[in-house]
N, C-alpha and C positions, 0 to 999 in steps of 0.2 A: 254288279253293288246287292248286297246282301240286306245283312240286317240296318233298318232307318237308312238305309245309303250310304251304311261305312261299305269301303272297299276292303279287302283282306287284311291290307296294311293297318288301317285303321280301327277292324274290326282286332286284330291281334294286341294292339297297343292297349287298347282298353279291355281287355280279358285280362294282360299281366300287369295290369294297373291295378284292377280288382281285385287279383289275388295279390297283390304286394304293392302298396302306394309307394314304397320307398326307390322302388325300381330308379335307377339312375337312364338319362338318356341315352347315355353309351351302353346300357347293359341291352337296354330295347333296340338301339340299333344294331349291335351284334346280331341280340335275336331274330330280326328279322332284315337284316341285308342291307340297310341304309345307313347314313352318315347321322352323325347326332343331330348335326342340325337340322338335318330334314325330318330327323323327330321333332322338334323342337317345333318346325313347324307346324307338322300334324297337331301336336299337343296344343299349339294356341287355336287353330282351327276348332279342334273337338270342345274346347272352352267357349270359343264365341258361338258355336252351334248347340251350346248348353248340353253337351253329351256327357263331358266332364265338369263336375260342378264344384271339386274339391277334392284334398286329398285328408284320409282321416287315419286314427289309430282305432283297431279293433279293440276297446279297453273291458279286461275281466271285471265284470263288476263285483261278480260273489269274490274274488279277489280282495276286493277292496272293502268285503263286508257288507256289501249287499245281497244276502244270499234267497230270499224269498221274491219270485219272478213270482206277477198275475197277471192278469187280463181282466178289468174292468166295464161291463157294459153299464149306460146311463143310460134312462129315459129322462128326459129335460122338457123343461115348458117349451113351449112353443114360442118363435118369432126371434126378435132381434136381442133376446136373451141370450140364444145361443152362443152365439161370438164373445159376450161378456165372460159366459161360461169358460169357454174356450180359452180364454185368456186367464183366467183366474186360474186352473187348471193349472199351464202351463208354468205357475209359481211355484208350483209343490216339487220338492228335491226327487220324492218319488216316483213324477211323472215322466216318463220315458217319451212317448208319443200318445196326440191326441187323435185319435180319426172319427169324421163326421160321417155316419154310414146311414145305409138305409138299411129296412128291414127292422127286426125286433126293439132294437136299442136306436139311440140317437147318436152317442156317444161311444166311440170304444178307447179304453186307456191301458196302455202298455207302461206298468209299474214295476217298482223294484222295494222294496223293503228289507232292515236291516235283521228282520226275524218276525215271525209269525203275530206276536203282540204288536209288533209296530206297524204292519198292514191291519189289522184289526181297527188299531185307533184312527190309522189315516181310513179307513172304508165306515168304521160308526162314526168319527167326531167330525172331519175334518172335509168329507164327501158331503155329506148332510147340509153343511152351513154355506156351499157352493151358490151362487145366485145360480135360479134356474133349475135346479136339480129338485128331480122329483124321486127317482128310486135307482138302486143299483144290485146288479149281482155279480160276485166275483169269483172268480174260476181262478185257483192257485197253479202255476205250470211245474209240472213233474219235470219236462224234459223241452228243450227249444229245439229247433234245426233251422238254420237260414244258409239259402242257396247265396255265393257268392255272386255280384249283380256279371261277371264276367260269362254263369251259366246261364244268360238268357240269351249270350252270342253265341255258343255252341248249335250248331246246327239250326237257330232260328231262319229260315228264310223270308220272315214278318207276316205269315201268312195268318200263327197262330195266335192265341189267345194273347 
């Protein structure tokens, strides 16, 4: 057993799905030398263990007109207001992800906007009106790279971070 108690076949299945969530059970079965029924049983176990949470399309937000990407660090009031703020932030269409973090900021946002002006409006008007907001710093992303979830399986014996 390797990563998180996955055997070699489960790790291959998870890796294949991380690269292409549309793969059929038949295609995975051919790749690992099993029957489609055997793959279906393994997929069900991987779902039940919380390893596979769902299947998603990778959407090109820039192609949909959400061209500007930014990370925003927010300092908040302390206490129960933090959860209220997080819930409020998730209502904005610009917000992709809200992270509650340690360190300089209390919250980090991953956001998208249709233009620099739209980002400015969000940062200057919408954020300061949010419950528990104290101050923010915005960092516009010039480029972003993301590893596939399957990258965490390759060569990981569970001893790393």
